[in-house]
VEXMI-629050 format. One record per residue (C-alpha): x negated, y, z negated; residue number from 1. Coordinates in nm, 4 decimals. Layout:
N
+----------+----------+----------+-------+
:     east :    north :       up : lumgu :
+----------+----------+----------+-------+
:        X :        Y :        Z :   NUM :
...
+----------+----------+----------+-------+
END
This chain:
52
+----------+----------+----------+-------+
:     east :    north :       up : lumgu :
+----------+----------+----------+-------+
:  -1.3421 :   1.9077 :  -0.7332 :     1 :
:  -1.0968 :   1.9523 :  -1.0175 :     2 :
:  -0.8130 :   2.0046 :  -0.7678 :     3 :
:  -0.8818 :   1.6611 :  -0.6232 :     4 :
:  -0.8746 :   1.5096 :  -0.9696 :     5 :
:  -0.5396 :   1.6786 :  -1.0379 :     6 :
:  -0.4020 :   1.5288 :  -0.7169 :     7 :
:  -0.5194 :   1.1834 :  -0.8192 :     8 :
:  -0.3704 :   1.2245 :  -1.1651 :     9 :
:  -0.0336 :   1.3259 :  -1.0173 :    10 :
:  -0.0143 :   1.0105 :  -0.8048 :    11 :
:   0.1482 :   0.6958 :  -0.9306 :    12 :
:  -0.0766 :   0.3902 :  -0.9488 :    13 :
:  -0.0780 :   0.1929 :  -0.6255 :    14 :
:   0.0859 :   0.4704 :  -0.4211 :    15 :
:  -0.2241 :   0.6556 :  -0.3140 :    16 :
:  -0.2192 :   0.5150 :   0.0378 :    17 :
:   0.1545 :   0.4502 :   0.0617 :    18 :
:   0.3201 :   0.5375 :   0.3913 :    19 :
:   0.5134 :   0.8625 :   0.3779 :    20 :
:   0.7443 :   0.9658 :   0.6581 :    21 :
:   0.7852 :   1.3314 :   0.7382 :    22 :
:   1.0697 :   1.4494 :   0.9580 :    23 :
:   1.1463 :   1.8013 :   1.0729 :    24 :
:   1.4819 :   1.9717 :   1.0208 :    25 :
:   1.5458 :   1.9668 :   1.3957 :    26 :
:   1.4868 :   1.5923 :   1.4058 :    27 :
:   1.7191 :   1.5401 :   1.1078 :    28 :
:   1.9923 :   1.7355 :   1.2853 :    29 :
:   1.9384 :   1.5369 :   1.6052 :    30 :
:   1.9568 :   1.2037 :   1.4237 :    31 :
:   2.2707 :   1.3119 :   1.2365 :    32 :
:   2.4326 :   1.4110 :   1.5669 :    33 :
:   2.3295 :   1.0811 :   1.7227 :    34 :
:   2.4759 :   0.8864 :   1.4293 :    35 :
:   2.7995 :   1.0852 :   1.4516 :    36 :
:   2.8333 :   1.0095 :   1.8231 :    37 :
:   2.7651 :   0.6402 :   1.7612 :    38 :
:   3.0248 :   0.6316 :   1.4837 :    39 :
:   3.2838 :   0.7955 :   1.7108 :    40 :
:   3.2013 :   0.5492 :   1.9877 :    41 :
:   3.2494 :   0.2520 :   1.7535 :    42 :
:   3.5758 :   0.3961 :   1.6210 :    43 :
:   3.7164 :   0.4420 :   1.9723 :    44 :
:   3.6105 :   0.0887 :   2.0700 :    45 :
:   3.7747 :  -0.0514 :   1.7576 :    46 :
:   4.0915 :   0.1461 :   1.8301 :    47 :
:   4.0977 :   0.0144 :   2.1877 :    48 :
:   4.0733 :  -0.3426 :   2.0580 :    49 :
:   4.3602 :  -0.2991 :   1.8137 :    50 :
:   4.5869 :  -0.1547 :   2.0849 :    51 :
:   4.5142 :  -0.4343 :   2.3334 :    52 :
+----------+----------+----------+-------+
END
């Protein structure tokens, strides 16, 4: 039971049941790739508007 007490002591007050989001490395890479594609798409659309 002392391990449980150590866990409780390590927590900040009010954060015991706080939502924590876990994301895998593969998902991080996928989201980064998706963001990069979206950024490129916006840049090309902006460039098309300035040339028109």
